MIZAVEX-55280 format. One record per atom (N, C-alpha, C, CB): x negated, y negated, z negated; atom name; residue number from 1. Coordinates in Angstrom, 3 decimals. Atoms other than C-alpha are relative to their C-alpha. Glycine has a CB too. Layout:
[atom [X, Y, Z], "CA", NUM]
...
! end
This chain:
[atom [-0.861, 1.169, 0.000], "N", 1]
[atom [0.000, 0.000, 0.000], "CA", 1]
[atom [-0.906, -1.230, 0.000], "C", 1]
[atom [0.979, 0.001, -1.234], "CB", 1]
[atom [0.835, 1.198, -0.060], "N", 2]
[atom [-1.449, -3.374, 0.911], "CA", 2]
[atom [0.074, -0.808, -1.298], "C", 2]
[atom [0.419, -0.871, 1.180], "CB", 2]
[atom [0.104, 0.881, 1.166], "N", 3]
[atom [-2.598, -5.678, -1.902], "CA", 3]
[atom [0.440, 0.663, -1.299], "C", 3]
[atom [0.820, -1.237, 0.225], "CB", 3]
[atom [-0.359, -0.747, 1.198], "N", 4]
[atom [-2.109, -3.000, -4.519], "CA", 4]
[atom [-0.538, -0.658, -1.269], "C", 4]
[atom [-0.516, 1.420, 0.101], "CB", 4]
[atom [0.611, 0.647, 1.169], "N", 5]
[atom [-4.448, -4.885, -6.847], "CA", 5]
[atom [0.810, -1.193, -0.502], "C", 5]
[atom [-1.409, -0.453, 0.338], "CB", 5]
[atom [-0.836, 1.145, 0.396], "N", 6]
[atom [-1.914, -7.762, -6.924], "CA", 6]
[atom [1.431, 0.414, -0.345], "C", 6]
[atom [0.026, -1.035, 1.118], "CB", 6]
[atom [-1.368, -0.494, 0.219], "N", 7]
[atom [1.175, -5.554, -7.451], "CA", 7]
[atom [0.564, -0.466, -1.340], "C", 7]
[atom [0.026, 1.530, 0.065], "CB", 7]
[atom [-0.693, 0.534, 1.173], "N", 8]
[atom [3.738, -6.797, -9.960], "CA", 8]
[atom [1.108, 0.967, -0.428], "C", 8]
[atom [0.590, -1.410, 0.301], "CB", 8]
[atom [-1.087, -0.779, 0.595], "N", 9]
[atom [5.993, -4.810, -12.294], "CA", 9]
[atom [0.716, -0.938, -0.965], "C", 9]
[atom [-0.534, 1.314, -0.735], "CB", 9]
[atom [-0.705, 0.951, 0.858], "N", 10]
[atom [8.540, -7.275, -13.708], "CA", 10]
[atom [0.547, 0.648, -1.280], "C", 10]
[atom [1.136, -0.638, 0.775], "CB", 10]
[atom [-0.527, -0.484, 1.280], "N", 11]
[atom [9.472, -6.830, -17.384], "CA", 11]
[atom [1.486, 0.321, 0.111], "C", 11]
[atom [-0.233, -1.040, -1.108], "CB", 11]
[atom [-1.446, -0.190, -0.139], "N", 12]
[atom [13.158, -7.194, -16.473], "CA", 12]
[atom [0.347, 1.301, 0.727], "C", 12]
[atom [0.608, -1.180, 0.744], "CB", 12]
[atom [-0.263, -1.235, -0.754], "N", 13]
[atom [12.930, -4.258, -14.047], "CA", 13]
[atom [-0.081, 1.217, -0.927], "C", 13]
[atom [-1.009, 0.150, 1.174], "CB", 13]
[atom [0.137, -1.121, 0.930], "N", 14]
[atom [11.809, -1.970, -16.871], "CA", 14]
[atom [1.018, -0.105, -1.126], "C", 14]
[atom [-1.421, 0.052, -0.576], "CB", 14]
[atom [-0.859, 0.177, 1.182], "N", 15]
[atom [13.685, -3.373, -19.885], "CA", 15]
[atom [1.481, -0.056, 0.376], "C", 15]
[atom [-0.389, -1.279, -0.748], "CB", 15]
[atom [-1.392, 0.172, -0.377], "N", 16]
[atom [16.875, -4.298, -18.060], "CA", 16]
[atom [0.563, 1.091, 0.881], "C", 16]
[atom [0.158, -1.278, 0.680], "CB", 16]
[atom [-0.468, -1.004, -0.956], "N", 17]
[atom [17.039, -1.271, -15.796], "CA", 17]
[atom [-0.561, 1.396, -0.269], "C", 17]
[atom [-0.366, -0.424, 1.397], "CB", 17]
[atom [0.567, -1.346, 0.019], "N", 18]
[atom [14.593, 1.657, -15.929], "CA", 18]
[atom [0.051, 0.712, -1.347], "C", 18]
[atom [-1.397, -0.066, 0.443], "CB", 18]
[atom [-0.114, -0.651, 1.308], "N", 19]
[atom [14.699, 2.292, -19.685], "CA", 19]
[atom [1.165, -0.562, -0.806], "C", 19]
[atom [-1.298, -0.161, -0.786], "CB", 19]
[atom [-1.184, 0.540, 0.662], "N", 20]
[atom [17.994, 0.576, -20.464], "CA", 20]
[atom [1.076, 1.082, -0.124], "C", 20]
[atom [0.548, -1.220, 0.777], "CB", 20]
[atom [-1.037, -1.015, 0.181], "N", 21]
[atom [20.479, 3.007, -22.008], "CA", 21]
[atom [1.400, -0.497, 0.333], "C", 21]
[atom [-0.024, 0.496, -1.410], "CB", 21]
[atom [-1.321, 0.559, -0.264], "N", 22]
[atom [23.354, 0.649, -21.169], "CA", 22]
[atom [0.217, -0.429, 1.452], "C", 22]
[atom [0.226, -1.170, -0.894], "CB", 22]
[atom [-0.158, 0.410, -1.396], "N", 23]
[atom [22.676, -0.211, -17.511], "CA", 23]
[atom [0.792, 1.062, 0.756], "C", 23]
[atom [-1.384, -0.233, 0.671], "CB", 23]
[atom [-0.887, -0.929, -0.708], "N", 24]
[atom [25.379, 1.368, -15.342], "CA", 24]
[atom [-0.763, 0.954, 0.913], "C", 24]
[atom [1.018, -0.776, 0.814], "CB", 24]
[atom [0.742, -0.840, -0.938], "N", 25]
[atom [22.970, 2.631, -12.681], "CA", 25]
[atom [-1.295, 0.541, -0.595], "C", 25]
[atom [-0.307, -0.781, 1.254], "CB", 25]
[atom [1.305, -0.369, 0.526], "N", 26]
[atom [19.815, 2.835, -14.772], "CA", 26]
[atom [-0.005, 0.954, -1.166], "C", 26]
[atom [-0.697, -1.192, -0.394], "CB", 26]
[atom [0.013, -0.804, 1.227], "N", 27]
[atom [20.940, 4.818, -17.803], "CA", 27]
[atom [-0.466, 1.436, 0.213], "C", 27]
[atom [1.371, 0.015, -0.604], "CB", 27]
[atom [0.463, -1.359, -0.269], "N", 28]
[atom [20.240, 8.182, -16.152], "CA", 28]
[atom [-1.522, 0.015, 0.194], "C", 28]
[atom [0.712, 0.579, 1.249], "CB", 28]
[atom [1.450, 0.129, -0.131], "N", 29]
[atom [16.757, 7.017, -15.205], "CA", 29]
[atom [-0.612, -0.207, -1.379], "C", 29]
[atom [-0.374, -1.174, 0.947], "CB", 29]
[atom [0.488, 0.268, 1.353], "N", 30]
[atom [16.333, 5.756, -18.770], "CA", 30]
[atom [-0.142, 1.298, -0.787], "C", 30]
[atom [0.947, -0.967, -0.734], "CB", 30]
[atom [0.063, -1.279, 0.709], "N", 31]
[atom [17.098, 9.221, -20.157], "CA", 31]
[atom [-1.228, 0.799, 0.453], "C", 31]
[atom [1.294, 0.818, 0.238], "CB", 31]
[atom [1.161, -0.701, -0.548], "N", 32]
[atom [14.449, 10.712, -17.863], "CA", 32]
[atom [-1.294, -0.592, -0.551], "C", 32]
[atom [0.003, -0.067, 1.538], "CB", 32]
[atom [1.249, 0.635, 0.416], "N", 33]
[atom [11.739, 8.166, -18.687], "CA", 33]
[atom [-0.186, 0.042, -1.518], "C", 33]
[atom [-0.036, -1.443, 0.484], "CB", 33]
[atom [0.102, -0.066, 1.460], "N", 34]
[atom [12.511, 8.114, -22.426], "CA", 34]
[atom [-0.409, 1.395, -0.465], "C", 34]
[atom [1.333, -0.396, -0.645], "CB", 34]
[atom [0.371, -1.369, 0.361], "N", 35]
[atom [12.141, 11.912, -22.530], "CA", 35]
[atom [-1.514, 0.213, 0.077], "C", 35]
[atom [0.714, 0.997, 0.916], "CB", 35]
[atom [1.454, -0.094, -0.136], "N", 36]
[atom [8.474, 11.368, -21.579], "CA", 36]
[atom [-0.732, -1.020, -0.870], "C", 36]
[atom [-0.398, -0.191, 1.452], "CB", 36]
[atom [0.629, 0.892, 0.969], "N", 37]
[atom [7.862, 8.746, -24.269], "CA", 37]
[atom [0.006, -1.476, 0.331], "C", 37]
[atom [-1.366, 0.410, -0.185], "CB", 37]
[atom [-0.077, 1.423, -0.317], "N", 38]
[atom [8.557, 5.454, -22.514], "CA", 38]
[atom [1.105, -0.644, -0.839], "C", 38]
[atom [0.260, -0.220, 1.521], "CB", 38]
[atom [-0.992, 0.666, 0.849], "N", 39]
[atom [10.485, 2.852, -24.524], "CA", 39]
[atom [0.148, -1.472, 0.360], "C", 39]
[atom [-0.384, 0.138, -1.470], "CB", 39]
[atom [-0.250, 1.430, -0.188], "N", 40]
[atom [11.988, -0.622, -24.441], "CA", 40]
[atom [-1.060, -0.836, -0.709], "C", 40]
[atom [1.398, -0.374, -0.513], "CB", 40]
[atom [0.935, 0.779, 0.814], "N", 41]
[atom [9.623, -1.829, -27.160], "CA", 41]
[atom [-1.397, -0.087, 0.596], "C", 41]
[atom [-0.086, 0.592, -1.371], "CB", 41]
[atom [1.337, -0.031, -0.594], "N", 42]
[atom [6.501, -0.880, -25.222], "CA", 42]
[atom [0.111, 0.029, 1.519], "C", 42]
[atom [-0.803, 1.225, -0.508], "CB", 42]
[atom [-0.239, 0.011, -1.443], "N", 43]
[atom [7.592, -1.795, -21.701], "CA", 43]
[atom [-1.297, -0.111, 0.798], "C", 43]
[atom [0.927, -1.148, 0.366], "CB", 43]
[atom [1.283, 0.176, -0.699], "N", 44]
[atom [3.994, -2.720, -20.805], "CA", 44]
[atom [-0.669, 1.349, 0.285], "C", 44]
[atom [-0.947, -0.888, -0.835], "CB", 44]
[atom [0.559, -1.339, -0.212], "N", 45]
[atom [3.016, 0.951, -21.168], "CA", 45]
[atom [0.574, 0.597, 1.285], "C", 45]
[atom [0.300, 0.927, -1.217], "CB", 45]
[atom [-0.621, -0.517, -1.215], "N", 46]
[atom [5.505, 1.873, -18.465], "CA", 46]
[atom [-0.472, -0.793, 1.223], "C", 46]
[atom [1.539, -0.054, -0.117], "CB", 46]
[atom [0.499, 0.813, -1.113], "N", 47]
[atom [4.379, -1.034, -16.273], "CA", 47]
[atom [-1.382, 0.490, 0.427], "C", 47]
[atom [-0.056, -1.498, -0.396], "CB", 47]
[atom [1.346, -0.494, -0.312], "N", 48]
[atom [0.788, 0.210, -16.496], "CA", 48]
[atom [0.058, 1.378, 0.649], "C", 48]
[atom [-0.859, 0.056, -1.271], "CB", 48]
[atom [-0.140, -1.343, -0.569], "N", 49]
[atom [1.880, 3.798, -15.758], "CA", 49]
[atom [0.489, -0.065, 1.448], "C", 49]
[atom [0.970, 0.843, -0.848], "CB", 49]
[atom [-0.509, 0.146, -1.368], "N", 50]
[atom [3.799, 2.666, -12.660], "CA", 50]
[atom [-1.087, -0.545, 0.936], "C", 50]
[atom [1.230, -0.933, 0.016], "CB", 50]
[atom [1.113, 0.508, -0.810], "N", 51]
[atom [0.801, 0.689, -11.404], "CA", 51]
[atom [-1.013, 1.118, 0.264], "C", 51]
[atom [-0.691, -1.198, -0.708], "CB", 51]
[atom [0.921, -1.129, -0.178], "N", 52]
[atom [-1.405, 3.729, -11.981], "CA", 52]
[atom [0.596, 1.012, 0.976], "C", 52]
[atom [-0.308, 0.680, -1.361], "CB", 52]
[atom [-0.680, -0.912, -0.930], "N", 53]
[atom [1.173, 5.882, -10.165], "CA", 53]
[atom [-0.220, -0.461, 1.445], "C", 53]
[atom [1.522, 0.074, -0.320], "CB", 53]
[atom [0.193, 0.549, -1.346], "N", 54]
[atom [0.880, 3.572, -7.150], "CA", 54]
[atom [-1.454, 0.132, 0.452], "C", 54]
[atom [0.429, -1.472, 0.040], "CB", 54]
[atom [1.427, -0.116, -0.319], "N", 55]
[atom [-2.922, 3.734, -7.324], "CA", 55]
[atom [-0.400, 1.450, 0.253], "C", 55]
[atom [-0.847, -0.582, -1.135], "CB", 55]
[atom [0.407, -1.404, -0.040], "N", 56]
[atom [-3.199, 7.498, -7.842], "CA", 56]
[atom [0.656, 0.821, 1.114], "C", 56]
[atom [0.306, 0.634, -1.311], "CB", 56]
[atom [-0.752, -0.773, -0.996], "N", 57]
[atom [-0.694, 8.595, -5.171], "CA", 57]
[atom [0.082, -0.762, 1.319], "C", 57]
[atom [1.419, 0.320, -0.518], "CB", 57]
[atom [-0.061, 0.617, -1.321], "N", 58]
[atom [-0.346, 7.955, -1.467], "CA", 58]
[atom [1.419, -0.436, 0.357], "C", 58]
[atom [-0.525, 0.965, 1.053], "CB", 58]
[atom [-1.292, 0.450, -0.521], "N", 59]
[atom [2.448, 6.132, 0.316], "CA", 59]
[atom [0.601, 1.124, 0.833], "C", 59]
[atom [-0.150, -1.308, 0.848], "CB", 59]
[atom [-0.679, -1.082, -0.714], "N", 60]
[atom [4.952, 8.727, 1.533], "CA", 60]
[atom [0.830, -0.524, 1.163], "C", 60]
[atom [0.888, 0.782, -0.953], "CB", 60]
[atom [-0.867, 0.558, -1.040], "N", 61]
[atom [7.105, 6.390, 3.615], "CA", 61]
[atom [-0.111, -1.520, -0.011], "C", 61]
[atom [1.478, 0.442, -0.208], "CB", 61]
[atom [-0.017, 1.454, -0.160], "N", 62]
[atom [7.048, 2.826, 4.952], "CA", 62]
[atom [1.217, -0.339, 0.843], "C", 62]
[atom [-1.330, -0.538, 0.662], "CB", 62]
[atom [-1.205, 0.403, -0.723], "N", 63]
[atom [10.272, 1.138, 6.029], "CA", 63]
[atom [0.017, -1.517, 0.151], "C", 63]
[atom [1.278, 0.492, -0.732], "CB", 63]
[atom [-0.090, 1.431, -0.273], "N", 64]
[atom [10.456, -2.262, 7.692], "CA", 64]
[atom [1.455, -0.420, 0.090], "C", 64]
[atom [-0.744, -0.359, 1.298], "CB", 64]
[atom [-1.341, 0.574, -0.109], "N", 65]
[atom [13.516, -4.482, 7.453], "CA", 65]
[atom [-0.170, -1.483, 0.310], "C", 65]
[atom [0.845, 0.223, -1.321], "CB", 65]
[atom [0.095, 1.437, -0.243], "N", 66]
[atom [14.343, -8.087, 8.312], "CA", 66]
[atom [-0.447, -0.768, -1.249], "C", 66]
[atom [1.344, -0.532, 0.482], "CB", 66]
[atom [0.312, 0.678, 1.265], "N", 67]
[atom [13.683, -8.892, 4.634], "CA", 67]
[atom [-1.410, 0.283, -0.491], "C", 67]
[atom [0.986, 0.412, -1.063], "CB", 67]
[atom [1.344, -0.355, 0.427], "N", 68]
[atom [10.274, -7.239, 4.289], "CA", 68]
[atom [-0.281, 1.469, 0.234], "C", 68]
[atom [-0.198, -0.339, -1.461], "CB", 68]
[atom [0.425, -1.387, -0.171], "N", 69]
[atom [8.583, -3.869, 3.965], "CA", 69]
[atom [0.103, 0.743, -1.326], "C", 69]
[atom [-1.443, 0.069, 0.547], "CB", 69]
[atom [-0.197, -0.856, 1.173], "N", 70]
[atom [9.443, -1.082, 1.551], "CA", 70]
[atom [-1.008, 1.146, 0.063], "C", 70]
[atom [1.471, 0.548, -0.067], "CB", 70]
[atom [0.990, -1.067, 0.105], "N", 71]
[atom [6.792, 1.381, 0.372], "CA", 71]
[atom [0.480, 1.009, -1.034], "C", 71]
[atom [-1.403, -0.566, -0.380], "CB", 71]
[atom [-0.428, -1.064, 0.898], "N", 72]
[atom [7.792, 4.706, -1.164], "CA", 72]
[atom [-1.237, 0.829, -0.355], "C", 72]
[atom [1.125, 0.892, 0.656], "CB", 72]
[atom [1.149, -0.750, 0.482], "N", 73]
[atom [5.161, 6.407, -3.298], "CA", 73]
[atom [0.512, 1.191, -0.804], "C", 73]
[atom [-0.945, -0.899, -0.860], "CB", 73]
[atom [-0.430, -1.218, 0.675], "N", 74]
[atom [5.609, 10.003, -4.440], "CA", 74]
[atom [-1.201, 0.708, -0.599], "C", 74]
[atom [0.747, 0.931, 0.969], "CB", 74]
[atom [1.069, -0.747, 0.644], "N", 75]
[atom [3.518, 11.952, -6.905], "CA", 75]
[atom [0.215, 0.047, -1.498], "C", 75]
[atom [-1.358, -0.614, 0.322], "CB", 75]
[atom [-0.128, -0.101, 1.450], "N", 76]
[atom [2.893, 12.640, -10.555], "CA", 76]
[atom [-0.350, -1.324, -0.667], "C", 76]
[atom [-0.898, 1.119, -0.540], "CB", 76]
[atom [0.258, 1.210, 0.774], "N", 77]
[atom [2.821, 9.929, -13.200], "CA", 77]
[atom [-0.409, 0.396, -1.412], "C", 77]
[atom [1.250, -0.929, -0.023], "CB", 77]
[atom [0.455, -0.248, 1.359], "N", 78]
[atom [0.901, 9.972, -16.460], "CA", 78]
[atom [0.951, -0.708, -0.962], "C", 78]
[atom [-1.473, -0.483, -0.201], "CB", 78]
[atom [-0.984, 0.541, 0.941], "N", 79]
[atom [3.293, 9.462, -19.384], "CA", 79]
[atom [-0.575, -0.036, -1.419], "C", 79]
[atom [1.297, 0.841, 0.030], "CB", 79]
[atom [0.504, 0.116, 1.370], "N", 80]
[atom [2.870, 8.568, -23.071], "CA", 80]
[atom [-0.164, 1.338, -0.723], "C", 80]
[atom [0.919, -0.872, -0.793], "CB", 80]
[atom [0.121, -1.275, 0.701], "N", 81]
[atom [3.408, 12.167, -24.171], "CA", 81]
[atom [-0.981, 0.963, 0.682], "C", 81]
[atom [1.361, 0.653, -0.107], "CB", 81]
[atom [1.035, -0.792, -0.652], "N", 82]
[atom [0.711, 13.447, -21.791], "CA", 82]
[atom [0.469, 0.877, 1.138], "C", 82]
[atom [-0.649, 0.840, -0.990], "CB", 82]
[atom [-0.504, -0.788, -1.125], "N", 83]
[atom [2.982, 15.248, -19.357], "CA", 83]
[atom [-0.077, -0.830, 1.281], "C", 83]
[atom [1.461, 0.470, -0.262], "CB", 83]
[atom [0.121, 0.689, -1.288], "N", 84]
[atom [2.892, 14.390, -15.653], "CA", 84]
[atom [1.160, 0.385, 0.923], "C", 84]
[atom [-1.356, 0.336, 0.672], "CB", 84]
[atom [-1.145, -0.315, -0.861], "N", 85]
[atom [6.378, 14.500, -14.108], "CA", 85]
[atom [-0.170, -0.581, 1.401], "C", 85]
[atom [1.291, -0.527, -0.624], "CB", 85]
[atom [-0.050, 0.544, -1.356], "N", 86]
[atom [6.970, 13.978, -10.416], "CA", 86]
[atom [0.904, -1.230, -0.018], "C", 86]
[atom [0.516, 1.070, 1.030], "CB", 86]
[atom [-0.733, 1.262, -0.026], "N", 87]
[atom [8.107, 10.397, -9.828], "CA", 87]
[atom [-0.094, -0.602, 1.394], "C", 87]
[atom [-0.550, -0.989, -1.065], "CB", 87]
[atom [-0.009, 0.785, -1.240], "N", 88]
[atom [9.087, 8.357, -6.797], "CA", 88]
[atom [0.131, -1.458, -0.413], "C", 88]
[atom [1.176, 0.441, 0.981], "CB", 88]
[atom [-0.107, 1.433, 0.262], "N", 89]
[atom [8.368, 4.647, -7.048], "CA", 89]
[atom [0.154, -0.714, 1.344], "C", 89]
[atom [-1.255, -0.534, -0.791], "CB", 89]
[atom [-0.270, 0.763, -1.219], "N", 90]
[atom [9.560, 2.107, -4.514], "CA", 90]
[atom [-0.445, -1.433, -0.241], "C", 90]
[atom [1.519, 0.063, 0.399], "CB", 90]
[atom [0.568, 1.343, 0.087], "N", 91]
[atom [7.748, -1.163, -3.925], "CA", 91]
[atom [0.444, -0.777, 1.223], "C", 91]
[atom [-1.560, 0.039, -0.107], "CB", 91]
[atom [-0.493, 0.828, -1.094], "N", 92]
[atom [8.779, -4.091, -1.744], "CA", 92]
[atom [-0.875, -1.240, 0.144], "C", 92]
[atom [1.473, -0.401, -0.235], "CB", 92]
[atom [0.701, 1.250, -0.315], "N", 93]
[atom [6.832, -6.880, -0.048], "CA", 93]
[atom [0.931, -0.798, 0.890], "C", 93]
[atom [-1.403, 0.256, 0.702], "CB", 93]
[atom [-0.932, 0.840, -0.751], "N", 94]
[atom [9.148, -9.653, 1.081], "CA", 94]
[atom [-0.669, -0.608, 1.226], "C", 94]
[atom [0.557, -1.108, -0.895], "CB", 94]
[atom [0.504, 0.645, -1.208], "N", 95]
[atom [8.757, -11.146, 4.562], "CA", 95]
[atom [-0.661, -1.322, -0.371], "C", 95]
[atom [1.142, -0.226, 1.026], "CB", 95]
[atom [0.726, 1.225, 0.265], "N", 96]
[atom [6.200, -13.926, 4.470], "CA", 96]
[atom [-0.802, 0.022, -1.296], "C", 96]
[atom [0.950, -1.132, -0.033], "CB", 96]
[atom [0.742, -0.150, 1.259], "N", 97]
[atom [4.758, -12.678, 1.162], "CA", 97]
[atom [-1.042, 1.101, 0.167], "C", 97]
[atom [0.963, 0.327, -1.192], "CB", 97]
[atom [0.978, -1.082, -0.069], "N", 98]
[atom [1.860, -10.352, 0.411], "CA", 98]
[atom [-0.154, 0.755, -1.324], "C", 98]
[atom [-1.337, -0.555, 0.422], "CB", 98]
[atom [0.077, -0.642, 1.311], "N", 99]
[atom [2.510, -9.235, -3.185], "CA", 99]
[atom [1.064, 1.090, -0.124], "C", 99]
[atom [0.167, -1.044, -1.126], "CB", 99]
[atom [-0.979, -1.056, 0.215], "N", 100]
[atom [4.128, -5.833, -3.748], "CA", 100]
[atom [0.649, -0.132, -1.380], "C", 100]
[atom [-0.662, 1.378, 0.148], "CB", 100]
[atom [-0.748, 0.038, 1.258], "N", 101]
[atom [6.841, -5.813, -6.441], "CA", 101]
[atom [0.747, 1.316, -0.142], "C", 101]
[atom [0.989, -1.219, -0.047], "CB", 101]
[atom [-0.737, -1.229, 0.237], "N", 102]
[atom [8.346, -2.761, -8.042], "CA", 102]
[atom [1.478, -0.238, 0.248], "C", 102]
[atom [-0.235, 0.517, -1.430], "CB", 102]
[atom [-1.441, 0.071, -0.239], "N", 103]
[atom [11.888, -2.201, -6.775], "CA", 103]
[atom [0.731, 0.988, -0.902], "C", 103]
[atom [0.324, 0.285, 1.483], "CB", 103]
[atom [-0.622, -1.018, 0.843], "N", 104]
[atom [12.712, 1.034, -8.600], "CA", 104]
[atom [-0.959, 1.174, -0.170], "C", 104]
[atom [1.346, 0.475, 0.607], "CB", 104]
[atom [0.717, -1.266, 0.195], "N", 105]
[atom [11.412, 4.361, -9.852], "CA", 105]
[atom [1.008, 1.009, -0.513], "C", 105]
[atom [-1.216, -0.155, -0.999], "CB", 105]
[atom [-0.918, -1.035, 0.454], "N", 106]
[atom [13.138, 7.658, -10.479], "CA", 106]
[atom [-0.663, 1.359, 0.129], "C", 106]
[atom [1.317, -0.041, 0.799], "CB", 106]
[atom [0.603, -1.321, -0.072], "N", 107]
[atom [12.478, 11.372, -10.852], "CA", 107]
[atom [-0.231, 0.423, 1.445], "C", 107]
[atom [0.878, 1.020, -0.711], "CB", 107]
[atom [0.328, -0.515, -1.323], "N", 108]
[atom [10.767, 12.893, -7.865], "CA", 108]
[atom [0.131, 1.500, 0.016], "C", 108]
[atom [-1.407, -0.414, 0.417], "CB", 108]
[atom [-0.041, -1.456, -0.114], "N", 109]
[atom [10.515, 16.436, -6.652], "CA", 109]
[atom [-1.419, 0.532, -0.081], "C", 109]
[atom [0.686, 0.447, 1.324], "CB", 109]
[atom [1.329, -0.601, 0.132], "N", 110]
[atom [7.553, 18.482, -7.794], "CA", 110]
[atom [-0.152, 1.040, 1.100], "C", 110]
[atom [-0.207, 0.644, -1.423], "CB", 110]
[atom [0.250, -0.968, -1.060], "N", 111]
[atom [6.034, 20.423, -4.920], "CA", 111]
[atom [-0.657, 1.238, -0.575], "C", 111]
[atom [-0.877, -0.609, 1.102], "CB", 111]
[atom [0.623, -1.254, 0.438], "N", 112]
[atom [5.031, 24.037, -5.336], "CA", 112]
[atom [-1.448, 0.016, 0.460], "C", 112]
[atom [0.769, 1.241, 0.554], "CB", 112]
[atom [1.424, -0.034, -0.346], "N", 113]
[atom [1.300, 24.563, -5.433], "CA", 113]
[atom [-0.511, 1.400, 0.023], "C", 113]
[atom [-0.814, -0.821, -0.966], "CB", 113]
! end
């Protein structure tokens, strides 16, 4: 993913969505991520894990749109409890910009080895 070193994981994306037990769409993701030790109180830990996920895994898909480019990254993610679940993270670079921002993350599919 271009400009990975400048990638941004907004606090609101984690606290208000990915680990929020009350968000209509995010509560199922929250249950998944909380099971691996992520929490609202330590949102920075999840932000760092998502950045590492983007660094450690390759881009699986690139999709262009009139609004920008979407990058889908699939692979394992290091979690607070030491396990490494399969996760898919989606990053977006808006047209005319060059900074990737986290759009979402959710359970991925572990491949057989």
